[in-house]
MITORKOL-802735 format. One line per field, with one value per residue (C-alpha): residue number from 1; x, y, z. Coordinates in steps of 0.001 Angstrom, whole numbers, plus 500000, padded with zeros to 6 digits. Each point is the difference from the previous one (the first is absolute). Example, Ala and Ser with C-alpha at 12.3 -4.5 7.8 and 13.67 -1.06 7.14 Angstrom:
nr	(1	2)
u	(512300	501370)
v	(495500	503440)
w	(507800	499340)
//
This chain:
nr	(1	2	3	4	5	6	7	8	9	10	11	12	13	14	15	16	17	18	19	20	21	22	23	24	25	26	27	28	29	30	31	32	33	34	35	36	37	38	39	40	41	42	43	44	45	46	47	48	49	50	51	52	53	54	55	56	57	58	59	60	61	62	63	64	65	66	67	68	69	70	71	72	73	74	75	76	77	78	79	80	81	82	83	84	85	86	87	88	89	90	91	92	93	94	95	96	97	98	99	100	101	102	103	104	105	106	107	108	109	110	111	112	113	114	115	116	117	118	119	120	121	122	123	124	125	126	127	128	129	130	131	132	133	134	135	136	137	138	139	140	141	142	143	144	145	146	147	148	149	150	151	152	153	154	155	156	157	158	159	160	161	162	163	164	165	166	167	168	169	170	171	172	173	174	175	176	177	178	179	180	181	182	183	184	185	186	187	188	189	190	191	192	193	194	195	196	197	198	199	200	201	202	203	204	205	206	207	208	209	210	211	212	213	214	215	216	217	218	219	220	221	222	223	224	225	226	227	228	229	230	231	232	233	234	235	236	237	238	239	240	241	242	243	244	245	246	247	248	249	250	251	252	253	254	255	256	257	258	259	260	261	262	263	264	265	266	267	268	269	270	271	272	273	274	275	276	277	278	279	280	281	282	283	284	285	286	287	288	289	290	291	292	293	294	295	296	297	298	299	300	301	302	303	304	305	306	307	308	309	310	311	312	313	314	315	316	317	318	319	320	321	322	323	324	325	326	327	328	329	330	331	332	333	334	335	336	337	338	339	340	341	342	343	344	345	346	347	348	349	350	351	352	353	354	355	356	357	358	359	360	361	362	363	364	365	366	367	368	369	370	371	372	373	374	375	376	377	378	379	380	381	382	383	384	385	386	387	388	389	390	391	392	393	394	395	396	397	398	399	400	401	402	403	404	405	406	407	408	409	410	411	412	413	414	415	416	417	418	419	420	421	422	423	424	425	426	427	428	429	430	431	432)
u	(815488	496268	498757	497276	497376	501288	499626	496456	499231	501427	498002	496862	500497	500534	496897	497923	501650	500208	496213	499814	502129	496779	498285	503050	500490	496348	498306	502374	499204	502780	498998	500090	503465	499302	496574	498906	497850	497195	496565	498908	496533	497617	500138	503759	499664	498840	502954	503766	500519	497262	498687	496819	498151	500175	498161	496227	500044	502230	497730	496997	501798	501071	496429	498805	502707	500569	503153	500315	500522	500714	502288	501876	500305	501171	502630	501229	500199	501789	502511	500624	500626	502290	501958	500121	497910	498016	498680	498699	498435	498243	498711	498672	498268	498409	498662	498657	498229	498529	498210	499354	499735	498622	503081	501220	503220	500886	499738	502226	502635	499889	500652	503035	501297	499679	501815	502823	500234	500269	502826	498058	501089	497197	499863	497148	497705	497367	502223	497531	500562	497279	497385	496800	499219	496792	501917	502942	498244	499234	503679	501004	497615	501391	503521	498903	498499	503153	502173	497697	500012	503764	500745	497871	502445	503151	499074	497900	500469	502287	498120	501705	498646	496663	497534	500368	496313	498927	500968	497485	497082	497442	499383	496860	501755	501307	500925	500618	500322	502655	500000	503105	498952	503576	500767	496527	499921	497580	501579	498047	501355	499088	499966	502730	499917	501583	501576	498337	501002	499745	497668	500220	499777	498098	500256	497248	498773	499131	498304	500701	501430	501992	499639	498997	496286	498661	496621	497167	500819	503746	500739	502546	500408	499762	502887	499111	498803	496613	497760	498260	496307	498231	500327	498041	499297	500016	496182	500166	502748	500477	502669	502338	500681	500746	498642	499835	500723	501251	498985	502072	498897	501509	499783	501093	499835	503314	499107	496828	501994	502149	496939	500583	497012	498999	498552	499839	503635	500219	502398	498579	500790	499736	497873	500161	501908	502760	502799	501912	499740	502634	501375	497814	496647	497132	497866	501657	499387	502649	499629	501271	499873	496821	501845	502100	496938	498176	503085	500258	496334	500747	501983	497506	497898	497309	499988	503328	502610	501863	501504	503035	500606	503333	501914	503031	500095	502925	501700	502395	502243	498363	501942	498845	496410	500160	501320	497178	497456	501435	499912	496415	498716	501786	498342	496518	500692	501188	496832	497850	501797	499853	496272	499382	501405	497400	499423	502006	503010	498937	499369	503763	499656	497391	500919	498397	498217	498779	496531	498312	496807	499670	500538	502920	501792	498353	496556	500382	501136	496990	497447	501372	500815	503056	502043	498470	499529	502269	500591	501253	501869	500117	500166	501224	499483	500197	502741	500990	502737	500743	502596	497978	501068	502304	500338	502510	498883	496421	498395	496512	499231	496769	498918	497163	499911	498080	499798	497355	499526	499885	498614	501073	500948	501976	502455	501981	502798	502193	503341	502383	503573	500462	503632	501098	496537	497321	496496	496456	498508	496757	498095	496688	498089	497264	497838	500123)
v	(497765	499267	496703	500077	498934	502666	502692	498845	500390	503536	501088	498441	501940	503251	499304	499832	502792	502659	500548	500446	503113	501738	499051	500708	503568	501004	498424	498327	501243	501266	497692	496718	498933	500877	498437	496379	499301	498471	501586	502605	499792	502625	498935	500480	503394	501888	501609	500133	500181	497868	496507	499505	498931	503596	501423	499956	500284	496963	497959	500847	499043	496723	499276	500657	497653	502576	500598	502352	497040	501766	502629	497252	497816	502857	500928	496397	499810	503332	498968	496660	501735	502520	497075	498296	497089	499282	496586	501379	502990	497668	497781	503036	501394	496613	499819	503547	499374	496721	502016	503129	498962	503455	501821	501286	501466	496551	498565	502760	499401	496273	500699	502093	497255	497400	502341	500425	496248	499577	502553	502634	503526	502259	503592	500871	498509	498083	499708	498234	499865	500638	501429	500849	503717	499505	498505	502401	502368	497065	499069	503565	499937	496670	501406	503019	497694	497896	503082	501333	496691	499506	503535	499334	497226	501851	503393	498983	502680	498863	498915	502608	502844	501662	501784	503747	500400	498379	502537	499261	497566	500186	496996	498783	499900	496460	499786	502312	499233	501629	499744	500780	500424	500058	496677	498530	498928	500244	500010	499087	501592	499299	502733	498700	503058	502360	498940	497969	496408	498326	497007	499126	501397	499010	500584	502354	501580	503683	502182	499419	503512	499793	502113	503575	500055	503435	499557	497570	497334	500658	496364	501048	498966	502866	501077	500907	498794	498307	497962	496723	500879	496656	496361	498874	496231	497859	500043	503684	499582	498569	497337	502666	501416	496718	498796	503396	503690	502662	503506	502977	503620	501492	502934	501019	503570	500987	498449	502092	503110	499344	499488	496303	497962	496362	497319	496242	499340	496601	497366	496910	496580	498518	497534	496338	498969	502549	499654	503139	503141	502316	502833	502508	498398	501647	503085	501538	497423	498022	496339	496966	496267	498652	497937	503009	502234	497556	499747	503788	500288	498533	503124	502585	502016	501694	503763	499903	498279	502482	499422	502083	499976	501391	500069	498896	499356	501472	497459	501585	498813	499755	502962	502232	498800	500757	503518	500674	498733	502098	503152	499383	499381	503129	501990	498820	500670	503553	500669	498752	502083	503145	499473	499678	503530	501279	499918	503201	497906	496792	501785	499929	496310	500646	500864	503103	497816	497450	498487	499327	498001	501168	503691	502360	501222	503442	498607	497261	502480	502185	497181	498332	503252	498226	503090	500705	496392	497693	496309	499438	496755	497888	496205	497996	496240	497343	501868	498762	501643	499066	501530	500534	497485	501230	503378	500269	503597	499125	498150	498785	500193	498770	499820	500346	503447	501091	503519	502316	501856	497155	497293	496554	499891	497868	502262	499451	502359	500221	501625	501272	501199	503474	500999	498959	500215	497354	501447	498674	500365	498143	499094	498172	499223	497452	500015	496789)
w	(196290	500038	498627	497353	502562	502402	497376	499287	503687	500100	496932	501406	503227	498122	497925	503163	501986	497263	499704	503755	499720	498969	503269	502107	498832	499608	502971	502444	503507	502211	502828	498046	501120	503619	500206	499693	496986	502017	500113	502500	501519	501274	503639	500105	498375	503068	501719	499628	503729	501495	499419	498008	503142	501282	496996	499975	496224	499684	502289	497863	496828	501603	501055	496474	498639	497278	497997	497001	497708	496728	501558	501817	496904	497773	502592	500106	496191	499830	502656	498285	496666	501656	501478	496564	501317	496849	501009	503268	498235	497541	502794	501879	496915	499292	503547	499774	496688	501262	502688	497927	496317	499101	501310	496642	501386	501314	496476	498640	502673	499331	496309	500927	502264	497248	497600	502497	500509	496222	499913	498043	501018	501229	498821	502340	502595	498061	496954	497733	496237	497435	502354	498055	499838	501925	502937	500146	502397	502320	499968	500890	502972	501197	499821	502032	502615	500127	500486	502732	501877	499614	501165	503075	500872	499051	501452	502993	502694	502789	503105	502199	497836	500757	497695	500512	499100	503294	502666	502768	500271	502789	502234	498211	496639	500134	496309	497083	496295	497822	496199	497955	496374	498660	501675	499294	503662	502873	503467	503129	503180	503598	502626	502318	502317	499283	496721	497239	499230	496615	499871	496299	496477	496864	496267	498746	496783	499574	497390	496313	499695	503220	503134	500965	499279	499088	498360	499443	497436	499711	500941	502617	503621	502501	502220	503564	503391	500015	502276	499180	500233	499582	499042	496955	500067	496868	499947	499052	497414	496565	499532	498584	503486	501724	503372	501774	499426	502418	498841	501150	500456	496845	499464	503486	501343	498443	496643	499975	500910	496917	497804	499395	498872	499739	502229	500519	500900	501682	501142	498308	498571	496540	498015	501059	496882	500753	502522	499019	497907	498458	502181	498155	499322	501900	499513	503087	502714	501887	499002	501946	499445	501585	502626	500986	500255	502265	502215	500163	500939	503457	500877	498774	502447	497916	500507	501831	497839	497866	496562	499074	496235	498850	496746	501991	503725	501892	502258	502500	502872	503430	501411	497126	500455	503730	499384	497497	502510	502812	497862	498871	503529	501226	497200	500995	503672	499230	497974	502888	502643	497864	499326	503745	500345	497519	496268	499555	501040	498239	496688	499446	499049	497267	496424	498478	497425	502554	499698	503363	499733	496419	500728	499537	503104	500216	499179	502603	502667	499330	499946	503130	501803	501264	500781	503415	501088	501941	499395	503525	500513	496845	500221	497020	499669	497261	498176	496547	497941	496395	497739	496869	497344	497250	501755	502846	500673	500926	502904	500842	503717	501561	503645	502466	501618	503074	501428	501441	496709	497469	502236	498783	496325	497571	498214	496819	498987	496921	500806	497344	500280	498535	500143	503483	501600	500254	499705	499867	496514	500702	503158	500267	503187	500611	503127	502052)
//
């Protein structure tokens, strides 16, 4: 039989544990029990197989003494809550808000923690009673941010998986940026020759209406493969865009082929009095915390660094990634060898509706008088192959080509799978 004091202790324990059922079943990550609750840092986030000292990216982050403070703190709070460590979660939230008093999500989480400590059951994240009508939309946005950040912890891709979108990077492409709009995450990858290696990832915001931009003013973030074209310093920006901005070349050639319109899509920061924005908050740009953006800047090579924006990145096992890469390289090599035999042989790789330098196939053949000419030996260098985001049956292939007919050109091809055949649906060449 329990004594009266013993029963009081049991009821007190139930009063505390019961509200945590909400957190456990809605947000508890699968790795919590297998992983210590201590913080991770950016320098240790370089490679699952090698030490951080072997990663150039990690060395640069160490030199900059930079850690993604808010991401790290939110992960620690989340893990503490998932482990039912309310006192630790409260201490972590207090420390976070002392450094970032304008982090509104932090205040909401702290309110939830205090409610849990008081034994009040939570029906939802940010379960605040009597919220004024004018603030209800703000609360919804904070909940969306909390869910996005918590899912990033719970559903973080395993380190032995590779993004299927990155098939082949050429030697001068040291880093590539991937944006997953569903996850509200930006992933920075290093070209580790031949396969990519994750450096780190950041929380980001996208367009107010979501992804898949189609027209000017639709407040959506474009999906595709783009290149960072310039770096705009703070002197050329208003405070709204943060310390710098990195414009990308939307609309790209394929966007234009599809009739998409719009301009001014950037990676940028936020006003000084902000440390975070809801997952859907911009007019179409990708928005990062200012500290994260400045850290990312160190890995950007203007005119060379590509940004792959996808609705949902496809992370696959290494053996699957290698088989995709092998097939893609074989496809390009077959196209090259057939073209060396003459265009009458190489034409097999071109779709009937292909656009070559803005012309249809027949028109291009007539204007270039290609039928009677020979390319001779074709040399291909600086090959980059991307599986087009959100479309497993399309690839973007770019390279430097040299032959006696074309001279030295930079070529960009869009390949599409029609039935069982891969064919070129668009090809653009630029003289070097």
